[in-house]
C-alpha positions as CSV (number, residue, x, y, z in Angstrom):
1,M,148.0,170.1,86.2
2,S,146.7,173.6,85.9
3,E,144.4,174.5,88.7
4,K,142.6,177.7,89.5
5,P,144.5,180.1,91.8
6,S,141.6,180.1,94.2
7,E,141.9,176.3,94.7
8,G,144.3,174.3,96.8
9,V,145.1,170.5,96.9
10,I,146.3,168.7,100.0
11,Y,147.5,165.2,99.8
12,V,147.1,163.2,103.0
13,G,149.8,160.8,104.0
14,S,151.3,159.5,107.2
15,K,151.8,162.8,109.1
16,P,149.7,163.6,112.2
17,T,146.1,164.7,111.5
18,S,146.8,168.1,113.0
19,S,149.3,168.8,110.2
20,Y,146.6,168.4,107.6
21,V,144.1,170.5,109.6
22,L,146.8,173.3,109.7
23,A,147.4,172.9,106.0
24,I,143.7,173.2,105.2
25,V,143.2,176.3,107.4
26,T,146.3,177.9,106.0
27,Q,145.1,177.4,102.4
28,L,141.7,179.0,103.3
29,S,143.3,181.9,105.2
30,Q,145.5,182.7,102.2
31,G,142.4,183.3,100.1
32,S,141.6,179.9,98.6
33,K,137.8,179.5,98.1
34,R,138.1,175.8,97.6
35,V,140.4,173.1,99.0
36,I,140.6,169.6,97.8
37,V,141.7,166.9,100.2
38,K,143.0,163.7,98.6
39,A,144.0,160.4,100.2
40,R,144.2,156.8,99.4
41,G,144.5,153.5,101.3
42,R,145.0,153.7,105.0
43,S,145.2,157.5,104.9
44,I,141.5,157.9,104.1
45,T,140.6,157.9,107.7
46,R,143.1,160.6,108.5
47,A,141.7,162.7,105.7
48,V,138.2,162.4,107.0
49,D,139.4,163.2,110.5
50,A,141.2,166.3,109.2
51,V,138.1,167.5,107.4
52,E,135.9,167.0,110.4
53,L,138.3,168.8,112.7
54,T,138.6,171.7,110.2
55,K,134.9,172.1,110.1
56,R,134.7,172.1,113.9
57,F,137.8,174.4,114.2
58,T,136.4,177.0,111.7
59,S,133.0,177.1,113.4
60,G,130.9,176.3,110.3
61,K,132.8,178.6,107.9
62,V,133.8,175.6,105.8
63,E,131.4,173.1,104.2
64,V,131.9,169.9,102.3
65,K,130.7,170.4,98.7
66,D,131.6,167.1,97.2
67,I,133.0,163.7,98.0
68,K,134.4,161.4,95.3
69,I,135.5,157.8,96.0
70,G,137.2,155.4,93.7
71,S,140.1,153.0,93.3
72,D,143.6,153.0,91.7
73,K,145.8,150.1,90.6
74,V,149.3,150.4,92.1
75,G,152.4,148.3,91.9
76,E,154.5,146.6,89.3
77,P,152.8,144.7,86.4
78,G,152.0,141.3,87.7
79,K,152.0,142.5,91.3
80,E,149.3,145.1,91.0
81,R,146.8,145.7,93.7
82,T,143.8,147.9,94.0
83,V,143.8,150.8,96.5
84,S,140.8,152.9,97.5
85,T,140.9,156.6,97.0
86,I,138.9,159.6,98.3
87,E,138.6,163.2,97.3
88,I,136.9,165.7,99.6
89,V,136.1,169.2,98.2
90,L,135.8,171.9,100.9
91,E,134.5,175.4,100.2
92,A,134.7,178.5,102.4
93,R,131.4,180.2,103.1
94,E,131.1,183.9,102.4
């Protein structure tokens, strides 16, 4: 995966929401113009919470540019299941 230097990706898992808020703010403060927050399954609500808290914490200096939803098949063949995914693109305002 080759991504632009001005872009960061944060994968949301089972850590507390504040950890992801800190990660997003850190990416933005280090000069990233765009941060992509990715999550799947039960972590989707945590990702949305982290984005909303970041917007509130940064006083409107960050905006949601795009939201993509989808699904992935995970598991072994024969025992596959479908898991929902979300990708939220945040951009820093000038």
